[in-house]
TORLO-661299 format. One record per residue (C-alpha): residue number from 0; residue in three letters; z, y, x. Coordinates in steps of 0.2 Angstrom, whole numbers, plus 2048, in hexadecimal, padded with zeros to 3 digits. Each point is the difference from the previous one (the first is absolute). Last residue first. Example, Ala and Ser with C-alpha at 12.3 -4.5 7.8 and 13.67 -1.06 7.14 Angstrom:
<nodes>
NODE  pos  code  Z  Y  X
NODE  1  SER  824  7FB  844
NODE  0  ALA  803  7EF  7FA
</nodes>
This chain:
<nodes>
NODE  pos  code  Z  Y  X
NODE  650  THR  619  913  919
NODE  649  ARG  7F8  7F0  806
NODE  648  GLY  7FF  805  812
NODE  647  ASN  814  801  7FE
NODE  646  VAL  803  7F2  7FA
NODE  645  ALA  7F2  7F6  80B
NODE  644  GLY  80B  80B  811
NODE  643  ILE  810  7F9  7FA
NODE  642  ARG  7F8  7EE  7FD
NODE  641  GLY  7FA  800  814
NODE  640  ARG  811  805  804
NODE  639  CYS  809  7F5  7F9
NODE  638  ARG  7F4  7F4  809
NODE  637  ARG  801  808  811
NODE  636  ILE  814  7FD  7FC
NODE  635  TRP  7FC  7EE  7FE
NODE  634  GLN  7F6  7FE  811
NODE  633  ALA  80D  807  809
NODE  632  THR  80F  7F5  7F8
NODE  631  LEU  7F6  7F2  805
NODE  630  LYS  801  806  814
NODE  629  GLU  810  808  7FE
NODE  628  GLN  808  7ED  7F9
NODE  627  VAL  7F7  7F7  80F
NODE  626  GLY  805  80C  80C
NODE  625  ASN  812  804  7FB
NODE  624  GLN  80A  7FC  811
NODE  623  ALA  7EE  807  80B
NODE  622  LEU  808  810  805
NODE  621  ARG  80E  7F6  808
NODE  620  ALA  7F5  7F6  809
NODE  619  GLU  7F5  80C  809
NODE  618  LEU  812  809  805
NODE  617  ALA  803  7F0  807
NODE  616  PRO  7F4  7FF  80A
NODE  615  PHE  7FF  814  804
NODE  614  ASP  810  7FD  808
NODE  613  VAL  804  811  806
NODE  612  VAL  808  802  811
NODE  611  ASP  7F1  808  80B
NODE  610  LEU  7FB  80B  7F1
NODE  609  PRO  811  809  7FE
NODE  608  GLN  804  804  7ED
NODE  607  ASP  7FC  80F  7F5
NODE  606  GLN  803  7FA  7EE
NODE  605  ASN  815  805  802
NODE  604  PHE  808  7FC  7F1
NODE  603  CYS  7F3  7F8  7F5
NODE  602  SER  7FE  7F5  80E
NODE  601  PHE  810  7F9  802
NODE  600  VAL  802  7F8  811
NODE  599  TYR  806  7F0  805
NODE  598  THR  804  7F9  814
NODE  597  VAL  7F6  7F1  807
NODE  596  LYS  806  7FB  814
NODE  595  GLY  7F0  7FB  809
NODE  594  THR  809  807  80F
NODE  593  ALA  7F0  80D  807
NODE  592  PRO  7F6  801  7F3
NODE  591  ASP  80F  803  7F4
NODE  590  ARG  7FA  7FC  7EE
NODE  589  HIS  801  80A  7F3
NODE  588  PRO  802  7FA  7EC
NODE  587  GLN  7FC  808  7F4
NODE  586  LEU  808  802  7EF
NODE  585  CYS  7F9  808  7F2
NODE  584  GLN  806  7F5  7F3
NODE  583  ALA  811  806  805
NODE  582  CYS  805  805  7EC
NODE  581  ILE  80D  80F  809
NODE  580  GLU  7FA  805  80F
NODE  579  LYS  7FA  810  7FF
NODE  578  MET  7FC  806  7EC
NODE  577  MET  7EE  7F9  804
NODE  576  CYS  802  7F5  7F0
NODE  575  GLN  7F2  7F3  801
NODE  574  MET  7F8  800  811
NODE  573  PRO  7F4  7F4  80B
NODE  572  SER  7FF  806  80F
NODE  571  ASN  7F4  80C  807
NODE  570  ILE  806  804  810
NODE  569  SER  7FB  812  808
NODE  568  GLY  7FC  7FA  811
NODE  567  ILE  807  808  810
NODE  566  GLY  7FC  800  811
NODE  565  ARG  809  80A  80E
NODE  564  GLN  7F6  803  80F
NODE  563  THR  80C  801  810
NODE  562  PRO  7F6  7F1  809
NODE  561  LYS  7EE  80A  7FE
NODE  560  VAL  7F3  7FB  7F6
NODE  559  PHE  7EE  7FF  807
NODE  558  ALA  802  7EE  80A
NODE  557  GLY  807  7F6  7F3
NODE  556  LEU  7F3  808  7F3
NODE  555  GLY  7F7  7EC  7FE
NODE  554  ASN  810  7F9  803
NODE  553  HIS  814  806  801
NODE  552  ARG  7FB  80F  7F2
NODE  551  ALA  7F2  7F7  7F6
NODE  550  ALA  80E  7F2  7FA
NODE  549  ALA  808  80E  7F5
NODE  548  VAL  7F0  806  7FB
NODE  547  ALA  7FB  7F1  7FA
NODE  546  ALA  811  7FC  7F6
NODE  545  MET  7FE  811  7FA
NODE  544  MET  7EE  7FA  7F9
NODE  543  ARG  807  7F1  7FA
NODE  542  ASP  810  808  7F5
NODE  541  SER  7F4  80D  7F8
NODE  540  GLY  7FF  810  806
NODE  539  ILE  80A  80D  80A
NODE  538  ALA  801  800  813
NODE  537  ILE  80A  80E  809
NODE  536  LEU  7FF  801  813
NODE  535  ARG  80A  80A  80C
NODE  534  ASP  7FF  809  80F
NODE  533  SER  7EE  802  801
NODE  532  ALA  7F7  805  810
NODE  531  SER  7F4  7F1  804
NODE  530  PHE  7FA  802  7EF
NODE  529  ALA  7FA  810  808
NODE  528  ILE  7FC  80E  7F5
NODE  527  PRO  7EE  808  800
NODE  526  GLN  7FC  7F0  808
NODE  525  PRO  7ED  7FF  804
NODE  524  GLY  7F5  7F4  7FA
NODE  523  LEU  804  7F1  7F3
NODE  522  GLY  800  7F2  80D
NODE  521  GLY  80C  80B  80B
NODE  520  SER  80B  7F1  803
NODE  519  ALA  80D  806  7F4
NODE  518  TYR  7F3  806  7F2
NODE  517  ALA  7F9  7EE  800
NODE  516  VAL  812  7F8  7FE
NODE  515  MET  804  80B  7F2
NODE  514  ALA  7F1  7FA  7F9
NODE  513  LYS  801  7EF  802
NODE  512  VAL  813  802  7F8
NODE  511  ILE  7F7  808  7F2
NODE  510  ASN  7F2  7F3  7FA
NODE  509  GLY  7ED  803  804
NODE  508  VAL  7F5  80E  7FE
NODE  507  TYR  808  80F  80A
NODE  506  SER  7FF  815  7FE
NODE  505  ARG  807  80C  80B
NODE  504  ASP  808  812  7FE
NODE  503  GLN  800  80E  80B
NODE  502  ALA  7F0  80A  7F8
NODE  501  ARG  805  800  7EE
NODE  500  GLY  7F9  7F5  7F0
NODE  499  PRO  800  7EF  808
NODE  498  VAL  7F1  7F5  7FA
NODE  497  PHE  809  7F2  7F6
NODE  496  GLY  7FA  7EE  802
NODE  495  PRO  7EE  7F7  801
NODE  494  ALA  806  7F3  7FD
NODE  493  GLU  811  7F7  7F7
NODE  492  GLU  80F  800  80C
NODE  491  CYS  806  811  801
NODE  490  CYS  808  80B  80B
NODE  489  TRP  7FF  811  801
NODE  488  VAL  808  808  80F
NODE  487  VAL  80B  811  7FC
NODE  486  VAL  805  80C  80C
NODE  485  ASP  80C  810  7FE
NODE  484  ALA  807  7F6  7F0
NODE  483  ALA  806  802  7F1
NODE  482  ALA  7F3  80D  7F9
NODE  481  GLU  7F5  7F4  803
NODE  480  ILE  806  7F3  7F8
NODE  479  GLU  803  80E  7F0
NODE  478  ALA  7EE  805  7FF
NODE  477  VAL  7F9  7EE  803
NODE  476  LYS  80B  7FB  7EE
NODE  475  TYR  7F8  7F0  7FD
NODE  474  ARG  7F8  7F2  809
NODE  473  ASP  7FF  7EF  7F7
NODE  472  ILE  7EB  800  7FD
NODE  471  THR  7FC  800  811
NODE  470  LYS  809  7EF  7FF
NODE  469  ARG  80F  7F6  80A
NODE  468  TYR  807  810  804
NODE  467  GLY  80A  808  811
NODE  466  ALA  807  810  803
NODE  465  PHE  803  800  814
NODE  464  TYR  80A  813  802
NODE  463  LEU  805  808  810
NODE  462  VAL  80C  80D  7FF
NODE  461  ARG  806  80E  80B
NODE  460  SER  812  806  7FD
NODE  459  GLY  805  810  7FD
NODE  458  ALA  80E  7FB  7F1
NODE  457  ASN  7F2  808  7F4
NODE  456  ARG  7F4  7F2  808
NODE  455  PHE  80E  7F2  7FE
NODE  454  ALA  803  807  7EC
NODE  453  ARG  7EC  7FF  7FD
NODE  452  GLY  7FD  7F1  807
NODE  451  ILE  811  7F7  7F5
NODE  450  SER  7F9  808  7F0
NODE  449  LEU  7EF  7F8  802
NODE  448  LEU  808  7F0  808
NODE  447  VAL  805  7F9  7EF
NODE  446  ALA  7EF  802  7F6
NODE  445  ASN  7F7  7F9  810
NODE  444  GLY  80C  7ED  7FC
NODE  443  LEU  7F4  7FF  7F0
NODE  442  GLY  7F2  7FB  80D
NODE  441  GLY  807  7FD  811
NODE  440  GLY  806  80E  80A
NODE  439  ALA  803  800  814
NODE  438  LEU  80A  810  805
NODE  437  VAL  800  804  812
NODE  436  VAL  80D  80D  805
NODE  435  THR  801  80B  80F
NODE  434  GLU  80F  809  801
NODE  433  ASP  808  812  800
NODE  432  GLY  809  7FE  7F1
NODE  431  ALA  807  7F2  7F6
NODE  430  ILE  801  7FA  7F0
NODE  429  GLU  80B  7F1  7F9
NODE  428  THR  7F9  7F8  7F2
NODE  427  PRO  80B  803  7F3
NODE  426  THR  80B  7F2  7FA
NODE  425  GLY  7FE  7F7  7EF
NODE  424  THR  7FF  80A  7F0
NODE  423  PRO  7FB  80D  7F7
NODE  422  GLY  804  7FB  7F2
NODE  421  MET  7FE  7F9  7EF
NODE  420  LEU  7F2  804  7F6
NODE  419  VAL  7FF  7F8  7EF
NODE  418  VAL  7F3  809  7F4
NODE  417  PRO  7FD  80B  7F1
NODE  416  GLU  7EF  801  7FC
NODE  415  GLY  7F8  812  802
NODE  414  PRO  7EE  7FE  806
NODE  413  GLU  800  7EC  7FD
NODE  412  LEU  803  7F1  808
NODE  411  LEU  7F3  7F3  7FD
NODE  410  ALA  7F9  7FF  813
NODE  409  CYS  811  7FC  806
NODE  408  LEU  7FE  7ED  7F8
NODE  407  ASP  7F7  7FA  80D
NODE  406  SER  811  802  80C
NODE  405  SER  808  7F7  7F5
NODE  404  GLY  7F6  7EF  806
NODE  403  GLY  7EE  7FF  806
NODE  402  MET  801  80A  811
NODE  401  GLU  7FC  812  7F9
NODE  400  LEU  804  809  812
NODE  399  VAL  80B  810  7F8
NODE  398  ILE  800  812  809
NODE  397  THR  811  809  7FB
NODE  396  SER  7FD  814  7FF
NODE  395  ILE  813  807  7FB
NODE  394  LEU  7FD  812  7F6
NODE  393  GLY  811  80C  7FF
NODE  392  GLN  7F4  80E  7FF
NODE  391  GLU  80A  809  80F
NODE  390  ARG  803  7F0  808
NODE  389  ASP  7EF  7FA  801
NODE  388  VAL  801  7F0  806
NODE  387  TRP  7F3  7F5  80B
NODE  386  ALA  7FC  7EE  803
NODE  385  GLY  80E  7FB  7F8
NODE  384  THR  804  7EC  803
NODE  383  LEU  800  7F5  7F0
NODE  382  ALA  80B  7EF  7FE
NODE  381  ILE  7FC  7FA  7EF
NODE  380  GLY  80D  7FA  7F3
NODE  379  GLU  7F9  7F3  7F6
NODE  378  MET  7F7  808  7F1
NODE  377  ALA  800  800  7ED
NODE  376  LEU  7ED  7FA  7FC
NODE  375  SER  80B  7F6  7F0
NODE  374  THR  7F7  7F0  7FE
NODE  373  GLY  7FE  7F7  7ED
NODE  372  ASP  7EE  804  800
NODE  371  VAL  800  812  807
NODE  370  SER  810  80A  800
NODE  369  ARG  7FE  812  805
NODE  368  ALA  80F  808  80B
NODE  367  LEU  807  80C  7F8
NODE  366  THR  814  7F7  7FD
NODE  365  GLU  7FD  7F7  810
NODE  364  PHE  801  812  809
NODE  363  ASN  7F5  801  80F
NODE  362  GLN  804  7F9  810
NODE  361  LEU  800  80B  812
NODE  360  ARG  80B  7FD  80F
NODE  359  TYR  800  80C  80C
NODE  358  PHE  7FC  803  814
NODE  357  GLN  806  808  810
NODE  356  GLY  7F5  803  80F
NODE  355  PRO  7FE  811  800
NODE  354  ALA  80F  80A  7F7
NODE  353  PHE  801  801  7EE
NODE  352  ARG  80F  806  7F7
NODE  351  ARG  7F5  812  7F7
NODE  350  ALA  7F7  7F2  7FA
NODE  349  ALA  80E  7F6  7F7
NODE  348  ALA  808  80E  7F8
NODE  347  ARG  7EF  807  7F9
NODE  346  ALA  7F9  7F2  7FA
NODE  345  ARG  7EE  801  7F9
NODE  344  VAL  7F6  7F1  804
NODE  343  ILE  7EF  7FE  80A
NODE  342  VAL  7F8  7EF  7FD
NODE  341  GLU  7F2  7FD  80C
NODE  340  VAL  7F6  7F2  7FF
NODE  339  ILE  7F9  7F5  80B
NODE  338  THR  7F3  7ED  7F9
NODE  337  PRO  7F0  80B  7FF
NODE  336  THR  805  80D  809
NODE  335  LEU  809  80E  7FE
NODE  334  ARG  803  802  7ED
NODE  333  VAL  80B  80E  7FC
NODE  332  VAL  80E  7FE  7F4
NODE  331  ARG  80A  810  7F9
NODE  330  GLU  811  80B  7FF
NODE  329  VAL  808  7F0  7FC
NODE  328  THR  815  803  7FA
NODE  327  ALA  810  7FD  808
NODE  326  ARG  80F  808  7FA
NODE  325  LEU  80C  806  80D
NODE  324  GLU  7FF  811  804
NODE  323  GLY  7F6  808  7EF
NODE  322  ASN  80D  7F4  7F4
NODE  321  ILE  80F  807  808
NODE  320  ALA  7FC  812  7FF
NODE  319  ARG  7FC  7FC  7EF
NODE  318  LEU  80F  7F8  7FD
NODE  317  PHE  80A  80F  805
NODE  316  GLU  7F6  80C  7F6
NODE  315  VAL  805  7F7  7EF
NODE  314  ASP  80F  7FE  807
NODE  313  SER  800  811  7FF
NODE  312  SER  800  811  80C
NODE  311  VAL  806  7F6  810
NODE  310  SER  812  801  80A
NODE  309  ALA  804  7EE  805
NODE  308  ALA  810  7FA  7FC
NODE  307  ALA  80F  804  809
NODE  306  VAL  806  7F1  80B
NODE  305  ARG  811  7FB  7FF
NODE  304  GLU  7FD  7F5  7EF
NODE  303  LEU  7F6  7F7  80A
NODE  302  MET  80B  7FA  80C
NODE  301  ARG  80B  7FB  7F1
NODE  300  THR  7F3  7F2  7F8
NODE  299  VAL  7F9  7FB  810
NODE  298  VAL  814  7F9  802
NODE  297  PRO  7FF  7FC  7EC
NODE  296  TYR  7F0  7F5  805
NODE  295  GLY  807  7F7  80E
NODE  294  ARG  80B  7F1  7FA
NODE  293  THR  7F2  7FC  7F1
NODE  292  ALA  7F2  802  80C
NODE  291  SER  80A  7F6  80F
NODE  290  ALA  802  7F3  7F0
NODE  289  MET  7ED  7FF  7FD
NODE  288  ALA  7FE  7FD  814
NODE  287  LYS  80C  7F3  801
NODE  286  VAL  7F7  7F6  7F1
NODE  285  VAL  7F0  803  809
NODE  284  ASN  805  7F5  810
NODE  283  GLY  809  803  811
NODE  282  PHE  804  811  803
NODE  281  PHE  80F  80A  7F7
NODE  280  SER  80E  803  80D
NODE  279  PRO  7F6  803  80F
NODE  278  HIS  7F2  80B  7F6
NODE  277  LEU  7EF  801  801
NODE  276  ASP  7FD  7EE  7F7
NODE  275  GLY  805  809  7F2
NODE  274  PHE  803  814  800
NODE  273  PHE  7FF  810  80A
NODE  272  SER  804  811  7FA
NODE  271  ILE  7F7  810  806
NODE  270  ALA  80B  810  7FF
NODE  269  ARG  7FC  812  7FA
NODE  268  GLY  811  80B  804
NODE  267  ASP  7F5  80F  809
NODE  266  PRO  804  7FB  812
NODE  265  GLU  7FB  7F1  7FB
NODE  264  LEU  809  7EE  7FE
NODE  263  VAL  7FA  7EF  805
NODE  262  THR  807  7EF  7FF
NODE  261  LEU  807  800  7F0
NODE  260  VAL  803  7EE  7F6
NODE  259  ARG  812  7FD  805
NODE  258  ALA  806  7F9  7F1
NODE  257  THR  815  800  801
NODE  256  ASP  809  7EF  7FD
NODE  255  PRO  7F3  7F7  804
NODE  254  LYS  7F6  7F3  7F4
NODE  253  ALA  7EF  7F9  807
NODE  252  LEU  80E  7FC  80F
NODE  251  GLY  7F3  7FA  80F
NODE  250  ARG  807  80E  80B
NODE  249  GLU  80C  810  7F9
NODE  248  PRO  7FA  80E  805
NODE  247  GLN  804  80C  80F
NODE  246  VAL  800  811  7FF
NODE  245  PRO  7F7  810  807
NODE  244  ASP  804  80F  7F9
NODE  243  GLY  7F6  807  7F7
NODE  242  SER  80B  808  7F1
NODE  241  GLU  7FA  7F4  7F3
NODE  240  ASP  802  7F3  80D
NODE  239  VAL  7F6  7F9  80E
NODE  238  ALA  7F7  7F0  803
NODE  237  ARG  7F6  7FC  80F
NODE  236  PHE  7F0  7F6  7FB
NODE  235  TYR  7FF  7EE  804
NODE  234  ARG  7FF  7F4  80E
NODE  233  GLY  80C  807  80B
NODE  232  ASP  805  812  7F9
NODE  231  LEU  7F2  80A  801
NODE  230  HIS  7FB  812  7FE
NODE  229  PHE  7F1  807  7F5
NODE  228  HIS  800  813  801
NODE  227  ALA  7F8  805  811
NODE  226  PRO  7FA  7EE  802
NODE  225  ASP  7F2  802  7F4
NODE  224  GLU  7F3  7F3  800
NODE  223  ARG  80C  7F3  809
NODE  222  ALA  810  802  7F7
NODE  221  ALA  7F2  800  7EF
NODE  220  ILE  7FC  7F0  806
NODE  219  THR  812  7FA  7FB
NODE  218  ASN  7FA  7F0  7F6
NODE  217  PRO  80E  7F3  801
NODE  216  GLN  7FA  7F0  806
NODE  215  THR  7FB  7F0  7F6
NODE  214  GLY  804  7F1  7FE
NODE  213  ALA  7F8  7ED  802
NODE  212  ALA  7F3  800  7EF
NODE  211  ILE  7F1  7FD  80C
NODE  210  LEU  7F2  7F7  7F4
NODE  209  ILE  7F6  7F1  807
NODE  208  ALA  7ED  7FC  7F7
NODE  207  ARG  7F9  7F4  803
NODE  206  ALA  80F  7F2  803
NODE  205  PRO  804  7F1  803
NODE  204  LEU  810  7FF  808
NODE  203  GLU  802  7F8  813
NODE  202  ALA  80D  7F6  807
NODE  201  LYS  80B  7FF  810
NODE  200  ALA  80F  7F6  7FF
NODE  199  THR  815  800  805
NODE  198  GLU  803  812  803
NODE  197  HIS  812  802  7FE
NODE  196  TRP  80A  80D  7F6
NODE  195  VAL  811  803  804
NODE  194  GLY  80E  805  7F1
NODE  193  ASP  809  7EF  802
NODE  192  GLY  7FA  7F8  7F1
NODE  191  ASN  7F2  7F6  80B
NODE  190  SER  7F2  80B  7FF
NODE  189  ARG  7EE  7FE  7FE
NODE  188  GLN  7F4  809  807
NODE  187  VAL  7EB  7FB  7FF
NODE  186  SER  7F6  80C  80B
NODE  185  VAL  7F1  806  7F8
NODE  184  ALA  7EC  802  801
NODE  183  LEU  7F9  808  7F1
NODE  182  ALA  7EF  7FA  7FB
NODE  181  ARG  7ED  804  7FD
NODE  180  ALA  801  814  803
NODE  179  ARG  7EE  805  802
NODE  178  GLY  7F7  803  813
NODE  177  HIS  7EF  7F8  7FB
NODE  176  ALA  805  7F0  80A
NODE  175  ASP  810  7FC  7F4
NODE  174  VAL  811  80A  805
NODE  173  GLU  813  7FB  804
NODE  172  VAL  80E  80F  7FD
NODE  171  ALA  80C  7FB  80D
NODE  170  LEU  811  7FA  801
NODE  169  PRO  809  806  7EE
NODE  168  THR  812  7F7  7FF
NODE  167  LEU  803  7F4  7F5
NODE  166  GLY  812  7FC  7F8
NODE  165  GLU  7FD  800  7EE
NODE  164  ALA  7ED  7FF  7F5
NODE  163  PHE  802  806  7F0
NODE  162  ARG  7F1  7FA  7F3
NODE  161  VAL  7FB  80E  7F5
NODE  160  GLY  7FD  7F6  7ED
NODE  159  GLU  805  80B  7F2
NODE  158  GLU  80F  7FB  7FF
NODE  157  LEU  804  800  811
NODE  156  ALA  7FE  813  800
NODE  155  LYS  80C  801  7F0
NODE  154  GLU  80E  7F7  809
NODE  153  VAL  7FD  80E  810
NODE  152  GLU  801  80F  7F4
NODE  151  GLU  80F  7F7  7F9
NODE  150  HIS  808  7FF  811
NODE  149  ASN  801  813  803
NODE  148  LEU  807  808  80E
NODE  147  THR  807  7EF  809
NODE  146  TYR  7F0  7F7  7FB
NODE  145  SER  7F5  80C  807
NODE  144  PRO  807  804  80F
NODE  143  SER  7FE  7EF  806
NODE  142  ASP  811  7F6  802
NODE  141  LEU  7FF  7F3  7F2
NODE  140  LEU  7ED  7FD  805
NODE  139  ARG  805  7FA  810
NODE  138  ARG  7FA  809  811
NODE  137  ARG  7EE  803  807
NODE  136  TYR  7F7  804  7F0
NODE  135  ALA  7EF  7FA  7F9
NODE  134  ILE  7F9  805  7EF
NODE  133  THR  7F4  7F6  7F9
NODE  132  VAL  7F1  804  7F5
NODE  131  GLY  7F4  7F1  7F9
NODE  130  GLY  7F6  7F6  80A
NODE  129  TRP  7F0  7FC  7F5
NODE  128  SER  80B  7F5  7F6
NODE  127  GLN  80D  80B  7FD
NODE  126  LEU  7F4  80C  7FA
NODE  125  LEU  7FA  7F2  7F4
NODE  124  GLU  812  7FB  7F9
NODE  123  LEU  803  813  7FE
NODE  122  VAL  7EF  800  7F6
NODE  121  ARG  808  7F5  7F2
NODE  120  ALA  7FA  808  7F2
NODE  119  PRO  80E  801  7F2
NODE  118  ARG  7FB  7F3  7F1
NODE  117  ARG  7F5  7FF  7F1
NODE  116  GLU  7F4  7F1  805
NODE  115  ARG  7F1  80D  7FF
NODE  114  ALA  807  80E  807
NODE  113  ALA  806  7F6  80E
NODE  112  ALA  7F1  7F6  804
NODE  111  ALA  7F8  814  800
NODE  110  ARG  80C  809  80B
NODE  109  GLU  800  7EF  80C
NODE  108  ALA  7EA  802  801
NODE  107  ARG  803  812  802
NODE  106  ILE  80D  7FE  810
NODE  105  ALA  7F6  7F2  807
NODE  104  ARG  7F2  80D  7FF
NODE  103  ALA  80B  80B  807
NODE  102  HIS  802  7F6  810
NODE  101  ASP  7EF  7FB  803
NODE  100  LEU  7F9  813  800
NODE  99  PHE  810  805  80D
NODE  98  GLU  7FA  7F3  80C
NODE  97  ARG  7ED  801  7FF
NODE  96  ALA  806  813  803
NODE  95  ILE  809  7FA  811
NODE  94  ALA  7F3  7F6  806
NODE  93  ARG  7F2  80C  7FC
NODE  92  GLU  80A  80D  80C
NODE  91  ASP  801  7F1  80C
NODE  90  ASP  7EE  802  801
NODE  89  SER  7FE  812  7FF
NODE  88  TRP  7FE  807  7EE
NODE  87  ALA  7F4  80E  7FF
NODE  86  ALA  7F3  7F6  7F8
NODE  85  GLU  80C  7F9  7F3
NODE  84  VAL  7FC  809  7F1
NODE  83  ALA  7EF  801  804
NODE  82  ASP  7FE  7EB  803
NODE  81  ARG  808  7FF  7EF
NODE  80  GLY  7F4  809  7F5
NODE  79  LYS  800  813  7FB
NODE  78  GLU  806  801  7EE
NODE  77  LEU  806  7EF  7FE
NODE  76  THR  808  7FF  811
NODE  75  LEU  808  813  7FC
NODE  74  ALA  809  7F9  7F0
NODE  73  GLU  806  7F0  807
NODE  72  TYR  807  808  810
NODE  71  ARG  80A  80C  7F4
NODE  70  ALA  809  7F3  7F7
NODE  69  LEU  802  7F6  80E
NODE  68  PHE  808  80D  80C
NODE  67  LYS  80C  805  7F1
NODE  66  GLU  804  7EC  7FE
NODE  65  VAL  804  801  812
NODE  64  GLN  80B  811  801
NODE  63  VAL  808  7FB  7EF
NODE  62  PRO  803  7ED  805
NODE  61  TYR  80A  808  811
NODE  60  TYR  809  80E  7F9
NODE  59  ALA  80F  7F7  7F8
NODE  58  LEU  802  7F3  80E
NODE  57  SER  800  80E  80D
NODE  56  GLU  80A  80A  7F4
NODE  55  THR  80E  7F2  802
NODE  54  ALA  801  7FE  812
NODE  53  THR  7FF  815  802
NODE  52  ASP  80D  801  7F7
NODE  51  ILE  80D  7F3  808
NODE  50  ALA  7FB  807  811
NODE  49  THR  806  812  7FC
NODE  48  LEU  80E  7F6  7F7
NODE  47  GLY  805  7F9  811
NODE  46  GLY  7FD  7F4  80A
NODE  45  GLY  7F1  801  80C
NODE  44  ILE  7F0  7FB  804
NODE  43  VAL  7F3  7FB  7F1
NODE  42  VAL  7F4  7F3  800
NODE  41  VAL  7F1  801  7F6
NODE  40  PRO  7F5  7EF  7FE
NODE  39  LEU  7F5  808  7F9
NODE  38  ARG  7F5  80F  803
NODE  37  LEU  803  812  7FC
NODE  36  GLN  7F4  80D  7FF
NODE  35  THR  804  813  7FC
NODE  34  ASN  7F2  809  7F8
NODE  33  ALA  804  810  7F4
NODE  32  VAL  7F0  801  7F2
NODE  31  SER  80D  7FE  7F2
NODE  30  ASP  7FD  7FA  7EF
NODE  29  ARG  808  7EF  803
NODE  28  ARG  810  808  806
NODE  27  ALA  809  7F8  811
NODE  26  ALA  7F4  80B  80A
NODE  25  GLY  80A  810  7F8
NODE  24  THR  802  80A  812
NODE  23  LEU  812  806  7FB
NODE  22  GLN  806  7ED  7F9
NODE  21  LEU  7F6  7F2  80A
NODE  20  ALA  7FA  80A  80F
NODE  19  MET  812  806  803
NODE  18  LEU  806  7ED  7FD
NODE  17  PHE  7F4  7FC  80B
NODE  16  ASP  805  80D  80F
NODE  15  SER  813  7FF  7FF
NODE  14  ALA  800  7EF  802
NODE  13  THR  7F4  802  810
NODE  12  ARG  7F1  7F7  801
NODE  11  VAL  7F8  7F1  80A
NODE  10  GLY  7F0  7FB  7F9
NODE  9  ASN  7F6  804  80F
NODE  8  ALA  80C  7FF  80F
NODE  7  LEU  80D  80C  802
NODE  6  GLY  80C  7F9  808
NODE  5  ASN  7F4  7F4  809
NODE  4  PRO  80E  7FB  80D
NODE  3  LEU  80F  804  7F8
NODE  2  ASP  80C  80F  805
NODE  1  LEU  805  802  7ED
NODE  0  MET  7FB  813  7F8
</nodes>
């Protein structure tokens, strides 16, 4: 990330996030329900081949995006009326939707005119009149990595209508009244030919979308998670030769005399290899990454030849065992509330590795997904926490809140259906013994806390659990929540609330923060566990609920929170790949309350973050990145589900 004011404002993404959303998640396809919202003008920061890719993909994607948006909007308004379709949009979201619709209608009209006049459609001219796509690079085009590595690709990008602006150093992201990106402030730099660049002016580039393609860092997260096996040599993994002795690879040279692609050699002869951006010889671009595989596969082959094959009775038995361990299938789908379903998946290896606080990435297979009115009901990857696991049976329970998007498609999963289940991923929640722990769960957050509460109790800690709900009908798994806590305070914003099922439990009608204040101040009667004794507080719920709890620790609850209490929130940043520091969609800013210094963390690597440093307004903005699209797609998915139900009813 670039260290810029408003560096993660609504409309700012990393190039890796944007490109993965198009190609892996499928947003660029007209039949997809994936959401990636892009507005014009677009500014891409960087000068490498990734910047070129990002710019050309932006130009190609924008017409697809707005035409798909218009087609679904028109079908929905025809059936429901405009007011019903737009009811969930805020005023600024309605303005963005109007922008998309106007642009789509203009493109449609141009395509129709071109067909009548038997000429190519001038869509590019329209895109450029709306601001187009500009690459902002700090030096000359001739100095850029994209030009020096592959000038033909740069030439083609310019032919497609991408603009290349030289000598621009980003200073800040300027935002509008709604906190959305509106421009990129830059320092205009010029060189007199002596290699020294001087600022000549400051300027603003209009930009509703800012995509950052300013280089990468090697992902060495394995060394942090498993330092006993993985070792670093500077920024990269340490290399070893085929005997396991440390060696120094040639740095920055994609054609080394000897390819050093091993980083670990186990005592039993098995080895671990590393390639591409992880390697000091082959980092930088996809061509070098392919070169690393070309140069490295003979090493891998030689290492495999040293290790005896596993002793199995037959290939059939081997594959049966592997499939039993690694393939995931739906065991059953259980509706818990009108808006919450439990999806139980059989996945032996994934269940065995689970630790409380970790989560999984769930998708259905596109080839098995239903298709309705030209729409493939293939899910985006959904982050789901394991509520419970049965390691012996290989079962994992995940709880899904139907929010109108891909989560609504979970109810269509059928027993025995193969699914994609990645994980467990994320960092397990730190579990301590001999502590007093306060858990605060809002809605779906209560599913996450089931395993965490049990783990704390099993470790010898006392658990005071505030379980919050908006409506009485939203409560689920009551017995499991009771088992996860020594004391439960049932909170509901809808009267009459809940009746506690145990003598030590309490009930409160109102939001969860007011319930905590009432309990801590003695308003709910004697405290079986004193709130003021808590050593840590873990809040899991919506971003607004966690922000309210974070503020209350210093205000309404301040008198009852001891100075050493640790406040932790499970931060629900938007997530895509969930592979830990890869796509960067989950980036979350932290702001030091004392110094104001901003740092960034990847929430899919560690979702448990200190409440006092989380920038909750930034989190809210990140979660709203695709808001306009998501609200329309939610209605479209409901329409598709309704049509499936109508067909099933007739048959």
